[in-house]
N, C-alpha and C positions, 0 to 999 in steps of 0.2 A: 500503595501504587497510585500514581497520579493519573488524572483523567484529562488534563489539558495543560498546555504551556504555549506561550506566545513569544516570538522573537523576530529579529529582522535579518534578512539576507540582502545586503545592499539596500535598495529602496523598496523591497517587497516585504510585506508583513506575512509571517507564517504562523499558523496555529496548528499544533499537533493535538488532535482530538480523539478520544477513545469512545468506542461504542460498547466496549466491555473490556475490563482489565481483570485478569485472573492469574492463578498460579496452577500449573499443570506439569506432569512429566512429559518429556520430549523425546522418548526413544524413537518414535516414528519419524522424527525430523532428521535423524542421523542413521538412516537405513543402511544396514550392512557395514556400519563402522564399528569396530571393536568397542565394547562398552567402556573399557578402561581408557581409551583414547578420548572419546568425546566427553565423558564425564569429567575427566581431568581438565580438559580445556574449559569446561563450564564451571569448574570449581565445586563440583558436587560429588557426593559419595557413591550414590547408586543410580541406576537408570530410572528408578521409580521416584526419585526425589523431585518434588515440584519446584518449578522456577517461574518467575514472572513472565507473563505472556500477554501481549496487547492485541486488540483488534481495532486498529486505528485508521483514521483518515487525516488529511491535511487540508486546511482552508488557507488559500493564498490570496493576497490582495496587493495589486500594484498596477501601474499604467492604466488606471481607471477601470480595472477588471477585478472581479471577485470570482475565484475558481475553487471548486471542491474536488479534491483528488480522492476518489472512492467514497462509498456511502455506507460502509459497515454492514452489520447484520440486519438492521431494521427490526420490524415487529416479530420476525420469525426466528430470531436467534436461539441457539441451543444452550446458551449460558445465562439463563434467566437469573441465577443467583450470583453472578459475577458482579463485581463493583462497577457501577455506572452502566449496567446493561441496558441497551436500547435507549441510551440517553444522548445520542449524537445531535439530534435536532435541538435539544435543550442546551447543549454545549455551544452550538452555533448561535443561538439566541442570546446566551449569556455574554457573548462577545459584542452584543449590540448589533448583530447582523441579522436582517430579516431574510427569511427563506426566499422571498421574491427578489432579493438583491443579488442572488447568485447568478452569474452570467453563463457559467459553463460547469458541467460535471464531466470529469475525465476519469476513465477507468484504466487501471493497470491491467486488469483482466476481468473475467466475468464469473469468477467463483462466488458462491452464495454469500460469503462474509465480506464481500466488497461491493455489493449492489443492492443491499437490503432496503435502504431508505430512498431508492429511486422513486417509489410510489407510496401513496397512502390511500386509504379507503375513504371515499367521499360519495355519499348518495348511493351506496351499494356497489360502486365501481372503483377500480384502481386507477388513480390519476397521478400525473407527475407531481412530486413533492415540491420541486423547484420550478415554478410555472414559467419563469422567464429564461430558463437555462436551455442551452444546447448540450447534448451529450456527445462525447467524443470517445470512440473505441477503435482499436486497430482493426483494419479490414481482415487481417489474418485471424484475429480472435473471433470476430463475428462469423466468418466462413466456417471456422472449426465447430462452433456451437451449432450453427445451422446445419452442419453436415452430420450431426448425430454423435457429438463428443460423449465419451464415457462420463457419467455424472459422478461428482465427488460426494454426493449426499443423496440419500434414498428418495427424498422428496424434491430434488432440485428441479426436475422438469416442471413441476407445479410452481415452484418458487419463481423460476425464470419467467413463466407466463404472467405471474403477478407483478414482477418488478422490472422486467425488461421489455416484454412484448408491448405493454401499454405505451412505453416511451417511443418505440418504433411506430406504433399506431398513430401517435400524435405528431409524427414527422419530425421528431426532435433529435434523431441520431445522425451524426456526421462521422464517417469513417476516415481514417488516415492510414498511411502505410510508410514504413521506413523511418528514417531520421528526418524530422521536420519541425519547424516552429509552429506549435499548436496554440500558443498564447504569446504575447509580446515578450514574456520572460521565461517561457517554458518550452523545452525541446524534447521531443519523444526520442527515446533510445531503445530500439528493439532488443529485448532480452528474453528470447524464447527459451523454453525448457519446462518451466512450471506448467505453462500452457503454450501452445504454438504461437499465439499472438500476444504473449505477455510483454508489457512495455514498462520500462523505467523512465524517469523524467529528470532532466537536468534543469534546475532553476538557476538562472544567471541574471545578476543585477549589480551594476556599479562595480564590476570587477570581482564580485564574490559569487561563489557557486555552491549549490547544495544538490546532491544526487539523492533522489527519492526512489528506492530500489524495489518497492512493491514486494512481491513474493519471490523475487530472485534470491532473496536471503531472508529467512525467518528469524535468524539470529546473527549477530556480528561474526560469530565463528564460521558461518557459511562463506563469508568473504575472505576469510583466512585460509580455509580448507575447501577448495572449490569442488572436490569430489565427495564431500559429505552432503549427500542429497536426500531430501525428504522422500518417503515412500509415495507421496501423492504427486510427485512431479511426473509429467507426461513423458519427458525425454531427458534422462540424466546427462547424456553427453552434451545436449544443447544447454542445459543448466550450467554445466562446467564451463563451457565456452562463454556463456553470457556473464558469468562472474568474473572471468578473466577480462572481459571488455569493461566491466564496471571498475575493476581495479586500475586498469590502464587509464581510463578516462579520469578517474578520481585523482590519480597522481599527476596526470598531465595538467589538469585544471586547478590543482591544489584545492579540490572540492571537499566540503564536508559531506558525510554520508549518513543517511538514516533510513529506517523502514517502518511501515505501519504496524508490524508485529513486534518491533523493539519496544520495551517499556519506555514510557515518557519520563524523562527526556534523554534518550540515548543517542548521542550524535558523536561521530568520530571522524578521523582522517586515516587514510590508508597509506602505508609505505611498504617498500620492498627492498631488502638487502640480502644479497646472496641467495636469491630465489625464495626467501622467507618473507611472507606477507604479515604485516602487523596492523591491527585495528587499534588506534589509540583514541580514547574518548577525549573530547574537547569540552571546555566549559563555555557555555553560551550565555551571553548577557540577555536575560529575559526582559520583556517589556510588559508594562501593566495594561496597556491598551493595545487593541488590535488595529 
């Protein structure tokens, strides 16, 4: 399993970076789907068969901006034995990018495996890891968590205090709502369902497009079968609608599609014929430098 890959979308450099790459069974990600259906689609024999699964982020550089999309597990990740566990910051440095060079951190949502490296411990306190960055999170997502959202992890309330509250305390959080340009090359696409404020992002540059779907799809088959919903999703109906929006937008823009939980480097295009959706992997010309 790979831990990083770099490529270009138009004039924007993209680095897919892992904070943990593992293999695990995925029955919980196809809740209430007959086992024979989803296992056949994934090409495995039994629901207990382990398949590659990534916990990833994306570093983007273009128009004079360096942007990090999600920040992995951080120091509190549960997959300590996974390949590359807790190595996101090292992967960023390996690209020749200093942590202070990151201008913005943008979150698809606030689950614990997407916010972990927001802060580090310094002098006994949790401080922003990326000192010069602004953090951008959808207003709907912030309101949901502030309103007492059900926690997806037993220690998540404590984790959120460690990795998000200090960012708020340092005045670094800017919220957005709806579809808007959040960076010169990046547009927010509301895709609620996994969480109420979950957001995917459309990267556009020089006529090329890449849809970064976050947890709207944990596996490419989720974009093919919209009603194959993980048990952890907050609102399955919204998830289904959001996936339909992703497919329509991807086809309209002829956009490539990938997600942080897809093994590196899984990128495809979506098509639809006679109401049948297909995800076709595409080969990407990788770059040696970011």
